[in-house]
N, C-alpha and C positions, 0 to 999 in steps of 0.2 A: 405391546409395551415397549419390547424390546426395540421394536422400528421407530416407536414414538422419539426413544433417546437419541438414537441415530439421526433421526431426520432434524433436529435442534442443531445436532454438530454442524451441521453444511448450512440452515437456515435458522440462525438465532432468532429469528423473530417468533418460531414455532416453539420456543423453550419454554412459554405457558402454556401452551396447549399440550405440550408432551409432559408435565408436570401434571396438569389436569388429569391424563388417561392413569398416568401411573397412582393417581390419589384414588381413582374409580376401582382400578383394577384389587387394589390394596384393602379397598374399604374406609380409607382414610378422609377425613374432613379438609385438610389440607398440607398442603408441601411446600418446600421453598430451598433455594440454591442460593448457598451465601458465601461470600469472601472475604478473610481477613485478613489485611495488609496493612503494617505499620498502625496497627492497634487500632484499625478502623474497622467496622463489620459493614458491607453492603450486601442489602439484598439483590443478587443476579435477577432472579426471577421470584415469583411468590403466590401462591393461589391459596390465597387466607380473606377470613372477612374482613372488609376494606376498613374498620375502624382498627383492626388488629394491624394489620400490616404497614398504616399508617403509624401509629402510636410505637409499635416497635422501631422505625426506620428514626421516629423524632427522638425518642428516650431508652427503651428497655432493650435496645441492642447492647447498650453501654453495661448492664448488671445480668445479662443473659450468661448465668452461668453452667447451664446445661451446655451450652453451645463451646464453652470456656475449655468444660472437659474434655467433650468431644476432641478440641484441637489439641489437647494435649495427650492424647491416647493415640493409638497406634492409625496409621492410615489401611481403610478397608476392613476395619473392623465395625460389623453393624452392634449399635447400641440400642438399647430399648427404654422407654418411659421408668420403667421399674426400677431399672437399677440408677437411672440418673436423677429423677425428679421425686420420688418418693423420700430418699434419703433427708433431700433438703423440703420438705413440704410445707414449713413457716416461711419460707424465705421471701422476700420483697417480690423479687421476678414471678414467682409462681402465686402468689398472692393478688399481686395489682394487675397481671399480663394473663398468664394461662388460664387461672381457675375463671376470671369473667370472661374469656371467651370461649370456654370449655373446652381447651387443650391441654390437658393434664396429663397425657399419654403419648408413645409415638416409638418411632425406630431414628436414629440419627447416624451417619457414617461419615467420617473426613476421608476425602476422596484424595486430596495432594497433600503434601508437605513444603517445606521449605518458605521463602520469605512470603507468599502467597499461601493462605489456607483456603481452600475448599472445602464446603462441606453441603450436604446434602440431607435434608428430614422429609418427614411426613407426622403429620400430626393427627390427634384423634382426642376426641373425650374420654376421660377416665369411666370404665364399666368395672363389674363384678369380676371380668374376664380379662387380664391383661392384653393389649393392641399386639403384643408381640408374642403372637403365637409360633407355633413351630411350621405351621405352613407359610404364615409372611415373613418370616424369620429367612428360611430358606428361598423365599421369590427375592427380598432384599437382597442376601447376599448375592444370588444370581445376578441381580440387577447390578450389582457393586462394579464389576469387571466391566458393564457396559457402557455405565456411567464413566467410568476413568479413561477409557477409550474414546468416547465421544468428546470429553475436556481434552484429549491431546489430539483429537481429530480437528476440534475448532480452532486450539492453537495453531495449529500448522495453515489451516486455513486463514489464521486473522494474520501472521505470519508471511504468507504468500501474499496476502493483501497490501501489509502495509511496504513489502518488497515492491508491487508491481505497482503500488501508487509512487514511490520515489523514480522506480524507473521510467515512468511516464512523463514525470516532471525535467527526470535528466533528458527526456529524447524530446519533450516540448522546447525546452532551451538552446537545442540545437539551429544554429541558422539555415543549414540545406535540409532539404527533407530527408528525413530519416525514417526507418521502421525496421522494428524486431520481427522477423517469421519465425516458423516453428518447422516440426520437420519436416514437413509436409509442404511446406511453400507457404503456410497461410501467416496472413498477418497477425501477429501477438497484439503489438503496440505501435502506433505510429504519430506523428506529429503533424501540427494543423499545415507546415508547408509542404509535407509530400501530400496531406488530402488535397490542398489547392492543387498541384501538380495532376494529380491522378482524376480528378475532377474533369480538369481541363481536358485531358484524354489525347492530348497532343505528344504521339509517343510512347505513353505509358498510360494504362490504366488499372483499374481495381475489377477482375472478373472473379467468382467465386471465391471472395478473401484474400486471393492472391494476385501480387503485383506481376502485371502483364504489359510486355513491349507490344504496340500494335503494329509493328513491322514484321515481319517475319522471321528474315535475318537475324533481326538484334533480339526477339524473343530464344532464339535458338540460342545465342552466346548467352543473354541472362540466367536461363535454363540450367546453362552447364557452370554457370559462373555460383550460381544458388546449390546445386548441389554438388559441387566441389567443396563448398564451404561448409556444407553441411551435412554430407556423407565422406566425403574426401576422394581419395583416388583408391586405387588397387589394391592398396596397400592400407587405406583406410586413413591417408595423412590428410587432414585440413587445411586450406591456404584460401588466400583473399584473391580477387579479381577484379580488374577493371576493365569497363567498355564504354563506348559511345553507342547512344541510342537516337538515331533519328528521329527528326518528328516530321509527321506530314505537312505541316506549316510551312517550312522550309527556315524556320527558326535555328540557330544554333543548336547542335544536339546536345542532348543532356549527358553528363558523365555519370556515370554509376558505379560505385563501388562496392565491390560484397566482399563481407569479411567474415571469418568466423566467430561466435560468441563464446562464452565461458566453453571449456575443455567439456562439461558434464550436461550442458544444456540443451545439446542437439540444434540449436537454428545459426541463425545468422543476421548480420547488420546491415541494410543496406542503407548507402549514402547517396542521395539526387542532387547533384550541383546542376542547377539552371544558369547557364552562362548568361543570360537575359535578366538574372533578377538581380538587380542592382543590391547591395548590401553594404553598410556602415557601420562604425560604431557610434554608440550612442556619446554626446558629450560627457554626460554625466560618467561614464565607462572611462574615458580619457582622464578627468578629472582625476577619478578615484586613482588610476594607475600610474599616471605620471605627476601628479598636483598641476595640470595644467589649469589656467585662469579660464574663463568664459571665453575672453578673446583669442586665446591660445587655441582653446579647442576648435574654435569656430574656423579657423584659419588651417588648422591642421587639418580638417575634414574637406574645407575647401581645395588644399593640396590632392586631398585623396580622390577626388572629384575632378580633377584635371584642370580646375580654375590658375589661371593665371595671377600672380601677387598682382596684378595692376588691375584686375578686376575686383579681386579682393579686396582692395581698398576701396573701388568706389562701391561695391555691396554694403558694405560696413560704413562708409563714409567719414574714411580716414585717410590719413597721406599713406603715400607708397614706402617712405621710410619708417611708419609705424609699423606696417605689417613686415617689412622686412627684419624687423627689430623682435617683434613677437615672433616670428618665424625661426629668428636664431635663438629664441629661448624654448621653442619646442624642439628645435633639433640638441640643446643642451640638457634638457629634462628628459628627452625619449633616447640621447644615448645616438644619436644618427647623424648625419654631416650633409648627406644631400637629401633631395626631393625625392630621388628614386627608392635611396633608404629606407625615408619618412612611408612612403608608400607600401612599401614590402611590409614593412613593420604594422601598420596598421591594416593590411587586408589580412595578417594571419591572428589578429585578436581576438575575435572571435568563433567559438568551437564549430 
């Protein structure tokens, strides 16, 4: 039963399976994990007769005075159906939902407090002997701590998952090949540009989930750079290094920057710059940053590519005077005065 609880902490899809195991062990007819937040109660997971689960979700959660009492009580205290149900046996909730579904007894425990209340329960038919026997109460009390720990574990996994998704999105937005590596140099996160570089295997490749240089001398430098960023020097001081990575194809070598990640993360960030890969800002980015018109953005990007104003005029089917007028507007809006200044600015726009 305990192993079933922790299984659903790391594999949320197994929560229904875990509730079923608990119900079978305790001899309950059903069970549920519920969360109440902002006055709305939701079934996180439930093992109940189909009609009972559906009608509860649609209506009866609003008048469930049993869970209202549980959520107002102490965290971690197991409460029984005799305590919560029998004093209100004429209520609408008990008469219209519990009794028709033969769920008039059980055990209930509030697992968390705060803005979101989480409650676990098992339900059973009402019999001559209360469901909350001494043995069942002992088992439920023992289980409560494990349920709470499982919830904390799940929350931590969920938090890490959200952080990892945000990190992946940030890395993907980098224009250069970018990867985050862990303590053993194994890749944790990588963007599509880095994947493209590694798939070509022209100087850098991926072996056993580690970024590896295909030229021996470069691999030695890369290994030292990663070690220095993750482990540090003899005094444990971590730092960044840069190196050139030769390419067997004869193309210009990659520039690889290796820097430490967060102080307690024990990882490093690798940025791979491919001098052969031409990148430039999107016209929409220039319009957003500098309020350039469509024509002005087109001319700015032409200058970035090294296209002479006369050739730009021919490409755009306008006069050279018009191009020069637009270019002056670009200078004014970007705070630059020469084409070289404009190229330098535009080159540094992308991350």
